[in-house]
Phi, psi and omega in degrees: 000127180285167179296327178298317183288329184294330185271356183293144168232117185245115181060028181100337185263125174302117184301323187293344181257009189300319185282338172287329180290327174291322175297322177294323182295320182288326178293311186286343170304303181295316184299324184266011190301323192269345188311319188268358176216001180290324178297321183288325183292323186292316180293322178298336181253011170116357172270147186277155178313314185297325175294318173305305180305312179306325178295319183287328180290319177298323181296318179299325181287317179290329179294318180310303183293322173299318176304318180300315186274346186294328177298308180298319183293326175293330175286326182290307189248356182084140183305320184304309179300320176295323175299319189286320181296317185297327183292309177306313184294308187303313184299311183311306187273348174282327175294318180292319177303321182278325183280317183264331193258288193282326179298331180261359179052046169259110185297329182288313184293329175304309184298315185301294188292333172287322179295318180297307177315328185289356177287337191284313187294321178297333177295317183288303184294307181290339173301315181284324178307312179291329178293326174295313179293335174290323197259354191252134174302146188293322177299337180253008183299316178298315178302310176304315178294325175306316185293309182294336171287330168293326175288330178297305182287332176298324173283290184279091181127310188279291180288329174291345170258331181286319183307305185296339174299329183265322183279325185295318174305322186281305189250340185101177186288315183287320171294332172300322187292320181296329183292339182301332177297325175298328178282323190287318182287331183283327179288315172297320176294313176309312182298315185295321187275345183241345179271102179226142185248094184256013176296153175289334178286157182228070174289337182256131174074019177284357177224158178287172182302321177310316184297317181281333171296331176287330177297319179295319179296321182292332177296325170294324181287330173303311177302322181274345187239343174249114192298316183303313178300318182293310178304324184287330175296314182306308186290330175298319179299317189281339200287335185252028188296320183277322182304318177259350171272333182292330171305333182285316198250323195292316177309322182299310182289312185297323179268005182273172174303321178298322179271325169085004183260149163286163179292322178299315176300314183297319176301318181294315178301314177295318176300323184287325182310314186274333172304310185300322186290342172308320180271318183288328174307306184293311181299315179295328185286331177285319188292315184299322176295337181266319187262341177124134184292313183289325173299313176308314191289321188299306191269309174291328186270296180291300176299319179297318184286328171308325183277303187286343172289327181284317184290334178295332184262307190285327172307298178301328175290330173280335176216082178308140173063017179271110179293328178289325171302306180309314176297315177304310185297316181300307178302316179298321186281319179305320186290324182268333180294328186284350177300342188275002184310318182295351187307312180304322179294331184302311189297308177301326179290328178292328183220069179303337181269002173218056187299324182292317171297317177303324181285328176297322180303312186295324172300324178297315188289324170301317181296305182300336172291338173287324200276311195297303182310310177290334182288319174297330183280320173306317181291328195251333192297328182286343185257309181250000181075183186292329183289320179300317181300308185303317178300318187290325172301309181309305180307313174305314176307311183296322183295317182292328172305318179291323179298324180301336180293346185246019166263116185265120182231127175266096186279126174309129176074010180227115192270344181295136183286154182286164183284330175299326183289319179298315185303304184306325181293324176293318180294313176305327189283000000 
């Protein structure tokens, strides 16, 4: 591949990173095999809904820490090496989770090994994410990130939900969980063999580990001293509340008497939810670059998800077992949840002089976004039930829409002022 080809961006995707995008899709297929059925399986073998939610909460906590550190680790060791390490880590602790935790129904060991496994996927995914940030022109960053989110959901949700709908009836739950190792290994091997950085520049590892540790410390400073960065972190945490909260509660609801669906029907609905995102992620990335990232996030993202989070629960509740209604609810939610694609582009734009620290803040928000939804479910499901958890997610979406008004952002290639700037000017006048 020539240097000219390496610098090309086709439909928003950096050509030189093509195989990395494919590797992400394969890896995340394995990582997400259990998301649509694990909580239902656990309650079926004697665990309470609260214990199932607790498992996801522990996983989210370790993923949050790993996500925060992954940007600096990618700078220090290079994304390719970080992706390889994440692959080995994932395989090892997934095997321990299945062998010593789930197979023996040991709650403590399940939490320990599944939680430690949570460290692995951010190393792989956010290692590549950082690679994209380094190699994409700022004005096209939302489009490039739209592609990586599409590859993420192609694996994590689309294939990872559809495949169990075929394998569970054929081989059962536990063997299906073992097959995920094959997907993760394939994604890791593809990344290691195909992703090479042959440019003369050395943005990775160009400084010592102490420099990158200072970037991590700088990320804390940005959060505490920069109002825009703090608010951006908050909305980054809340933007995926339902995306990571639904796997905890919705398998229980959809396959209950109130929901009226079989497990196979639920898996097909959940797979379709992610299949739609393959297209809407890319579309919203392109649209956001044109109409404004924050405007899109506020209205299509937060207000939209506030509504579709409710419809995802109440439509099937009103018409149980109706596949057309289940599909409609999934499509509506998929359209709105992908409007958050520009979120990753906001952080390096807010602090271009500290891009590594800004990406660390973004990754921390993404990791906390894995932790917060199941934590809310753990706290509320025993008191308010699934309906109370859904309403809580929706209220937080609407509150976050209001919060976006106060974030000042100068988007590259987009001259419109943020709503916050207009508000401040009116107050000053």
